[in-house]
Every structure is written in C-alpha cells, then in structure tokens.
N, C-alpha and C positions, 0 to 999 in steps of 0.2 A: 223333917230331919234331912231328908234327901234334898229338899229344895235349898236348905241352908248350906249343905256341902257344895252344891252346885254354885251357889253365890260365892262361897269362899274360893272355889277353884277358879272361877272367872276373875275374882279380885286379884288372886295371885298371878294369873296370866297377864292381867293388865299391868301389875307392878313390874313383871319381868319385861314386858314390852316397853314400859316407861323407862326402866333402867337402861334397856338396850338403846332406846332413842336418845337418852341423855348421854350415853357413852359415844354414840355416833355423832351427836351434836358437839361433844367436847373434841372428838377427833377432827371434825370439820373445822371447829374453831382453831385447833392447833394448826391444821393445814392452812387455814386462812392467815393465821399469824405468821407462819413460816413463809407463805407466799408473799405476805405484806413486807416481811423483813427482807426477803430476797429482792422484792421490787424496789424497796428503799435503797438496799445496797447497790442494786443495778443502776438506779437513778443517780445515786451519789457517784458511782464509778463513771457513769456516762458524763455527769457534770464535771468530774475531775479531768476526764479525758478531753472533754470539750475545752476546758480552761487551758490544759496543756497544749492542745492543738492550736487554740487561738494565740497563746503565747508564742509558740513556735512559728506560726504564720506571721505574726507581727514582727518577731525578731528577723525572720527571713526577708520580709518586706522592707524593713529598715536597712538590712544589709544590702539588698538589691538596689534600693534607692541610693545608698552611699556609693555603691559600685557604679551605678549609672551616672552619678554626678562626677565621679573620678574619670570615667570613660569620656564623658562630655568634655571635661577640662582637657584631657589628653588629646582628644580629637581636635579641639580648638587650637591647642599648641602645635599639633602636627600640621594642621592646615595653615597656621601662621608661618611655621618653618618652611612648609612646602611653597607657600606664596613668596616668602622671602628668597628661597633658593631659586624659584622660577624667575624672580626679578633680577637676581644676580646673574643667572644664566643668560637671560636676554641682554643684560648690560654687557656681559663678557662677549656674547656673539656680536653685539653692535660694536663694541670696542675692537674686536678682532677683525671685523669686516670693513671698518672705515680706513681710509687712506691716512698715512702718517707722514710726518715731516722728518726728513733725515737731519740729524744733528751735525752732519759733516758738510753736505752740499746744500742743505736747507730746502731741498725740493721734496715734493710729496711722492710717496711710493705706495703701491698696494701691498696688503699683508703677505701675498704670495712671494714678494721679492725681499722680504725682511728676514732677519735672524734675531731671535730672542737670546740675549746673553744670560747664561746661567747664573752668573755671580750676582747680578742686580735686577734681572728681569726686563731691562730696557730693550726695546726693539729698534734695531738699526737697519738701514739699507744695506743689504748683503754686499753689493758691489763696492760701495763706498767704504764699508767696514773692512773689506778685504784689502783694498788699496791702502787704507790708513795703517792697518796692521803690518802689511808688507813694508810700507815706508818706515815704520818704527823698527822693524828688524834690520833693514838696510842701514838705518842711521844708528843702530845699536841703542835705541831708546827703550829701556826696560824699567819696570814692567809696562806692558801695554795695557792701557786703561780704557774704560768706557768714555766716549767723547761727550756724553751728555753733561751739560753744565749743572753742577751741583751733585753729580754722581761720582765719577772718577774711580769706580770699583775696578780692581785688577781683573782682567779677562782670564777666565779659566783656560787651562791647556786644552780641554775637550772642545771649547769653542774655536780656539786657534787651529786645531786640527781640521775643523770644518772650513776655515777661512783660507788656510795656506795650501799651496801646491807642495809637492814633495821636496823640491829644491829649497823653497822658502822655509819649510819646516825643518829641514836639515840644518840650514844656517841658523835658525832660531835655537835649536838644541846646541849647536856649536858655541854660539855667543853666550847663552846662559851658562854653559859649562865653563867658559872662560871667566865669566863673572864669579862663578862659584869658586874656581881655582884661585882667582886673584884675592879672594877673601881669606884664603888659607896660607899661612906663613911659609910652610915647608913643602908646598905642592907646586909642581911646575908641569906644564903640558908639553908633550913632544911637538916640536915645531914642524915636523915633516907633514906635508899635505896628506890628507886621507887617514892620518893616524890620530886616534882619539885617546891614546893612553895618557894618563897622568902619573907622575912619579914623585916619590918623597925624596927631598934633598935636604937632609938635616945638617950635613957637613958643608958649610959655606966655603971651605978651603978646596973642596973638590970641584975644580972648574970644568971637568969633563963628565958629562952625564950620558949614560948608555940607556937607550929605551929598551925596556924589557918585553915589549910586544914581540912575540915570535915572528910575526909577519912584517916587522919593521926593523928593529935592531939599529936604529939611527943613533949616532953619537953626536952630541952637541954640547956647547959650553954655555 
C-alpha cells in the first residue's frame, strides 16, 4: 500500500513538471512568435526605409545631373560671351590704336590727335576739325556738320565747346541767336555792340524801339 502511494506521488510530481514544462514551452513559443513578428516588422521597416532612401537618392541624383547639365550649358554660353567680348575688345583696341585718315585734309593722324564726335561717333583730326568749324562760324554756315561723306550729322554743342576758343564760341552763340531771332516774327535784337537783349516789337507803327537792358538803354528804329 505504501509503495502504491509512493508511485502515485511520483506520478503526480511528474505530471506537475510536465505541465510546467508545457507552460514554459508555450511561453517560449510565444516569445519566439513575438520576436519573429518584431523581426518581420523590422525587416519590412528596413526594406521600406531602404526603398525610400533609394528613391530619394535617385531623385537627388537626377536633380543634380540636370543642374550639372544646366551649369555646363551656362558655362559654355558664358565662355562664348567672354570670348566674343574679348574679340570685340581686341578689335576696339586695334581700331583705336591704328592711324586714321582725316576726312578734311585726307592725311593720316594718330588717335591721340583725334576727336570723336558725340553725334555720330566719327573720329576726325582735331586741328582740321577746329579750323573747319571756325570757318563755318566765320561764314555763318549753320548747322556745323560732320565732314565725313555719307554722315553729315550735326555736331553737338558739347563738341563745339571743345573745338572753339572763347572768342569763336561767343560769335557762334551770337550768330545762332540771330538765326533764332530771325525766325521769330516779332522779335528784334538790340543792334548795340555787346548787348544781347532781344525785344518784342508787335506794333509795326512804332518806329523807335528802346532797349530794356538796364546796362544798355539804346534807342533804335
């Protein structure tokens, strides 16, 4: 009887150990399943991140390639423009350094003895241009024009100021004032020397005109 009880006690102990082992096995299976799920999730996450990273890298590479092509084209255009500008600069230096032929005396002169007319850009011999312009003032030939054949642009006053001495410039202003007054029907200029006043004479019956210049006061008919 005692032996049977001992066997029953051992059997029950073995059953409890078996149950405990089964529970531990299930717990381990659950942990393995959870670890496997986490590993699968991590693997999927890594795959997704790798795909996104590859897509971002490919997009950035494409953008950089496009930007590189645009920069290459821009550099090519800049180099072409720079080369063209350099050729123009050299041509201008060559053009500026070579002797020119005067359109007045037909002799050659160095660039340092020339004057570039602002109105047309023509370069003329300064001495000849000065003499020609002064002769035009003396002969009252206005406007004074560029002597180059096919040009004939009126010379700007700023250039005439460089060409004329003070006496010639004063006479130029006097003559141009006379021309301007002659084109106005009721304007007359005081005939007294050194007086530059112009007066309005609307009444043709008034034969005596009194200059209103305080420094003049000349009366003329």
